[in-house]
C-alpha positions in Angstrom: 50.1 -78.9 123.2 52.7 -76.9 121.3 53.1 -73.2 122.1 52.4 -70.8 119.2 55.2 -68.4 118.5 53.9 -65.1 117.2 55.9 -62.9 114.9 55.4 -59.2 114.0 54.2 -58.6 110.4 54.3 -54.8 110.7 53.9 -51.9 113.1 51.5 -49.0 112.8 50.6 -45.7 114.4 47.6 -46.4 116.6 45.6 -49.5 117.4 42.8 -48.9 114.9 45.0 -49.4 111.9 46.6 -52.5 113.3 43.2 -54.0 114.1 42.0 -53.3 110.5 45.1 -55.1 109.1 44.6 -58.0 111.5 41.0 -58.3 110.4 42.1 -58.4 106.7 44.5 -61.3 107.5 41.8 -63.1 109.5 39.4 -62.8 106.5 42.1 -64.5 104.4 42.2 -67.4 107.0 45.5 -66.3 108.6 45.3 -66.1 112.4 46.3 -62.6 113.4 46.1 -60.2 116.3 46.6 -56.5 116.9 48.5 -55.6 120.0 49.5 -52.3 121.7 51.0 -51.4 125.1 48.0 -51.2 127.5 48.7 -47.6 128.5 48.9 -46.5 124.8 45.5 -48.2 124.1 44.0 -46.7 127.3 44.8 -43.2 126.3 44.5 -43.7 122.6 48.0 -42.6 121.7 48.4 -42.4 118.0 52.1 -41.6 117.8 55.3 -42.1 119.7 56.4 -45.2 121.5 53.1 -45.7 123.3 51.1 -45.2 120.1 52.8 -48.0 118.2 50.7 -51.0 117.6 51.7 -54.3 116.1 50.1 -56.8 113.8 51.2 -60.3 114.7 50.7 -63.8 113.2 52.0 -67.3 114.1 55.5 -67.6 112.7 54.5 -70.1 110.0 52.1 -67.5 108.4 54.6 -64.6 108.4 55.7 -64.7 104.8 52.1 -65.2 103.6 50.9 -62.3 105.8 53.6 -60.0 104.5 52.7 -60.8 100.9 49.0 -60.2 101.5 49.6 -56.9 103.2 52.4 -56.0 100.8 54.8 -55.4 103.7 58.6 -55.8 103.2 60.6 -57.8 105.7 62.6 -55.6 108.1 65.9 -54.5 106.8 68.9 -56.6 107.7 71.0 -54.4 110.0 74.1 -55.6 108.1 72.7 -53.8 105.0 72.3 -50.5 106.7 74.9 -47.8 106.0 75.2 -44.3 107.3 76.0 -41.6 104.8 79.2 -39.9 106.0 78.0 -36.6 104.4 74.4 -36.2 105.7 74.3 -39.1 108.3 71.2 -40.6 106.7 70.6 -44.3 107.3 70.4 -46.1 104.0 69.7 -49.7 103.1 72.0 -50.8 100.2 70.9 -53.3 97.6 73.1 -56.2 96.4 74.2 -54.3 93.2 75.4 -51.3 95.3 77.4 -53.7 97.5 78.9 -55.3 94.4 79.8 -52.1 92.6 81.5 -50.7 95.8 79.8 -47.4 96.0 76.4 -45.8 96.3 74.7 -42.5 95.6 73.0 -41.1 98.7 69.4 -40.2 97.8 69.2 -37.5 100.5 72.4 -35.4 99.8 73.2 -36.9 96.3 76.8 -37.6 97.3 78.6 -40.5 95.8 80.2 -42.6 98.6 82.8 -45.3 98.2 82.3 -48.3 100.4 86.0 -48.5 100.9 85.9 -45.1 102.6 83.4 -46.5 105.2 85.3 -49.5 106.4 
């Protein structure tokens, strides 16, 4: 029998929200589970590392589950830039990479990519 590889669709604050999202996927015939660290669930933590819960599906259902829940795929770490002015983490789109600069939405500074590398 082949082992099922589970992938995380999204993470939530608290187990209840994760369980509701998993049930929505199950209703759409997508196998799903909500998981949380046992200590976080025992004490009903709703925030912080122990309050984080995860909605998981078998890998072959990942794209379908993300579409149903309207969840974006996690950002590619190669697309993350730190603004040198305000130190905000930003995900750049392809057009921003191509034009060679971006406008930071936090501090509104125009930053050249040449200055970062």
